C-alpha positions as CSV (number, residue, x, y, z in Angstrom):
1,M,-10.8,8.1,7.4
2,S,-9.3,4.6,6.9
3,E,-6.1,3.8,8.8
4,R,-4.8,2.5,5.5
5,F,-5.0,6.1,4.0
6,K,-3.0,8.9,5.5
7,I,-3.2,12.7,4.9
8,M,0.0,14.7,5.1
9,D,-0.1,18.5,4.8
10,I,3.3,19.9,3.9
11,G,2.0,22.9,2.0
12,H,0.6,25.0,4.8
13,R,3.2,24.8,7.5
14,G,5.8,27.3,6.3
15,L,8.4,24.6,5.6
16,L,11.3,25.3,3.3
17,L,11.3,23.0,0.1
18,D,14.0,20.8,1.4
19,E,12.3,20.5,4.8
20,A,9.0,19.5,3.2
21,L,10.7,16.9,1.1
22,T,12.5,15.5,4.0
23,E,9.3,15.1,5.9
24,L,7.7,13.5,2.9
25,E,10.5,11.0,2.5
26,T,10.4,10.2,6.2
27,A,6.7,9.6,6.2
28,V,6.8,7.5,3.0
29,S,9.7,5.3,4.4
30,D,7.8,4.9,7.7
31,C,4.6,3.8,5.9
32,I,6.4,1.4,3.7
33,F,8.4,-0.1,6.6
34,H,5.3,-0.6,8.8
35,G,3.1,-1.7,6.0
36,K,-0.2,-0.6,7.4
37,V,-0.8,2.6,5.4
38,R,-1.4,1.9,1.7
39,A,-1.5,5.4,0.4
40,I,-0.7,9.0,1.4
41,K,-2.5,12.1,0.2
42,V,0.1,14.8,0.1
43,I,-1.3,18.3,0.4
44,H,1.3,20.6,-1.2
45,G,-1.0,23.5,-1.8
46,H,-1.2,25.9,-4.8
47,G,1.1,28.7,-3.8
48,S,3.9,29.4,-6.4
49,G,3.7,25.8,-7.6
50,A,7.3,25.2,-6.5
51,L,6.5,22.6,-3.8
52,K,4.0,20.8,-6.1
53,R,6.7,20.5,-8.8
54,R,9.3,19.3,-6.3
55,V,6.9,16.7,-4.8
56,R,6.0,15.4,-8.2
57,E,9.6,15.3,-9.4
58,W,10.6,13.5,-6.3
59,C,7.9,10.9,-6.9
60,E,9.0,10.5,-10.5
61,N,12.6,9.8,-9.3
62,Q,11.3,7.0,-7.1
63,T,10.9,4.6,-10.0
64,G,9.5,1.3,-9.0
65,R,9.0,2.3,-5.3
66,F,5.2,3.1,-5.7
67,Q,2.3,1.3,-7.3
68,A,1.1,4.7,-8.6
69,V,1.4,8.4,-8.2
70,I,-2.0,10.1,-8.8
71,Y,-2.1,13.8,-9.4
72,G,-5.1,15.5,-7.8
73,E,-6.4,16.7,-11.1
74,N,-6.7,13.1,-12.3
75,Y,-8.2,11.7,-9.0
76,D,-11.7,10.5,-10.0
77,L,-13.9,7.5,-10.0
78,F,-13.0,6.7,-13.7
79,D,-9.3,6.7,-13.3
80,V,-8.0,3.1,-13.0
81,D,-5.3,3.9,-10.4
82,S,-7.6,6.1,-8.4
83,A,-10.2,3.4,-8.2
84,G,-7.6,0.7,-7.3
85,M,-6.0,2.8,-4.6
86,R,-9.4,3.7,-3.1
87,A,-10.4,0.0,-3.0
88,D,-7.1,-0.9,-1.5
89,C,-7.5,1.7,1.2
90,G,-11.1,0.7,2.1
91,L,-12.8,3.5,0.0
92,P,-11.9,6.4,2.3
93,L,-14.1,9.4,2.3
94,D,-12.2,12.1,0.5
95,P,-13.6,15.5,-0.4
96,D,-11.1,15.8,-3.3
97,L,-12.5,12.9,-5.3
98,D,-13.7,14.2,-8.7
99,R,-12.7,17.8,-7.8
100,K,-9.6,18.2,-10.1
101,N,-7.6,19.6,-7.1
102,R,-4.1,20.4,-8.4
103,A,-3.0,21.1,-4.8
104,V,-2.7,17.4,-3.9
105,T,-0.8,14.3,-5.0
106,Y,-1.6,10.8,-4.0
107,I,1.1,8.1,-3.5
108,W,-0.1,4.5,-3.5
109,F,2.3,2.0,-2.2
110,W,3.0,-1.6,-3.4
């Protein structure tokens, strides 16, 4: 995996919604501050869908902070943002490419 591409699993650790979002915010802020990681794959899981909704709402509320937010169901070779993010991250191997995985969301930084 490329050091420019980070995977963060907040969906399988038994965190409360607010705890999961705090961890996400901390990780995103850290990545932006240090500037080495260009994108994060957030694994929020399927579950009830509450964490996925909150993660995606949080991303939408961060207007202008990210180059793109890519939902797992849209993450494929023909999506412009997916292709750009993958190129920026050194084309990381990712088993979710072209899998329409609704349990993940990608955040691509400026």
